N, C-alpha and C positions, 0 to 999 in steps of 0.2 A: 437176839438182835432183831429188831423190826426191819422188814424189807421196805424198800422205797419204790414207789410206783412212779414211773416216768412216762407221761403222756408223749405222744408223737412229737409235739413241738419241742419238748424238753430233750428228747433223745436227739433230735436234729442239732440242737444247741450244744449238747454234750459232745457230739461227734466232731464239732468244729474245733473244740479245745483239747480234747483228749488225744493222747498218743496211743492209748490202748482202748480198743472197743470193748464196752461192757460185755461180759459173757451171757448175762441173764437179765431180763426185765421181769420182775415179779409184779403181776397185775391181777386184778379181780377178773376171773374168767369162769363163766357158767352160761348155760343156754339163754339166760335172760340178760347177760352182759358179755356177749362174745367178742367184742372189739376186733372185728376182722381186719380193719385197716391198720390198726396198731400192731396186731400180730403179724400181718404181711410186711409191714415196714420193719419190724424187728428182724424177721426172717431175712429180708433183703439186705440187711446190714450185718448178718451173721450173729444176731443176738437171739438167744433162746428165750422163749416165753414160758414162764412158770405161773400157773393159776392158783391164786389164793382165793379163799371163800368159794371154792369150786363146788361146794355142796349147798350154797346159799347160806342159810343160817338156821338156827334151831326151829323157828316157826316160819321158815321161808315159804313164800307163795309158790315156789317151785313144787313143794310137796302137795299142793292142791291141784297141780296141773294134770289134766286127764291124759294128755299125750304121754307124759313121763310115767304116770301111775299105770296106765295100760301096757306100756312098753315093758316096765319092770315086771308086772304080773305075767305077761306072756313069756318072758325070759326066765321066770322063777328066781328073780334077783330083787334086791332092795332098790329103791329109787337112788340111794346114794351110790350103790355099785354101778348103776347105769350112768350116773353123772360122771363118775370117775373114768369109766370106760370111754365115754364120749370125749372127755378131755384128752386122755391118752391117745385115742385114735385120731384126734385132731393134730397130734404131733407135739403137744407141750407136756411138761410135767405138771403134776397136780399135788397140792399139799393140803389134804383135808385135815380138819381139826376135830378132835373128839376127846372127851375125857372118860368115855364109857368103854370099858374093856371089850364088851361084845361087839360094839360098833367098830372099834379099831380093828378087831380080828376080821369082821365082815368086810371091811375096806380092803383087806389084803386078798380076798377071794375073787381075784380077777383073771386068774389063769384058766385056760381051757374054753373060753367063750369070748365072743366079741359081738359088737353091734354090726348089723348089715349096713351097707351104704344107704339104703332106704331109711333105716332106723336113725342113723346119724342125721340124715336130711330132715327127718321129722323133728328132731330136737333143734336142729339149726333153724327151723321154721317157726319156733315159738315166737309169738308176736309181742308179748309183754316185755318191757325193758325196765330193769331196776338194778340198783347197786345195793349191796349189803353194807359196805363201808362208806359212810359219808364223811364229810369234813366239817360239819357244822360246829364241832367242838374245838376246831383249830382257829387261830387268829387270822389265817389267810386261806384262800381256796387252793387246795392242792389236788383234789380229785375233780377231773373234768368229765364232761359228758362222753358218751360213746365215741371213741376214736378222735377226741380232740388232741 
C-alpha cells in the first residue's frame, strides 16, 4: 500500500475533522529535503514522521555531495548508512528501498556507531534542495515545496 504525504496545511485540515490523530505522516526526508517545519508540526501534534526516499534515489545528487562522501569515508561507512543514521538520529523512522541483497544487508549495519552532533549539523547544512518524488505524472499537484 502506497503511503500518503500530508503537507502541513493538509495535516491542519485533517485535524479539524478527525476524531483520531494520525499516528504517522510518511514524507520524503533526506538532507536535501529535511522539511523541518513539517516535522516540527507533526511532532507538536503527536504525529510521528517517517522518511521515505531517505537515500535519495539511485543516481541521487546526494551521492556526489562532498560533505556526505567525506563523512562516510571518515566513518568507514557507506553514504547510505550515514543517511540512515542521520534520519534515525533526527528522531524519525526511515524506510530505505533497495532490491540489492548486499545493500539491504548493509542498511542494517547501524548498531555500534553514530554520527556526532557536529556531523549531523554538517548534513543539516547541505544547501541544495530537491525532491526525489515529483507529482508531474498526477492530474493535480499533491507534493508541495519544502514545508508547505
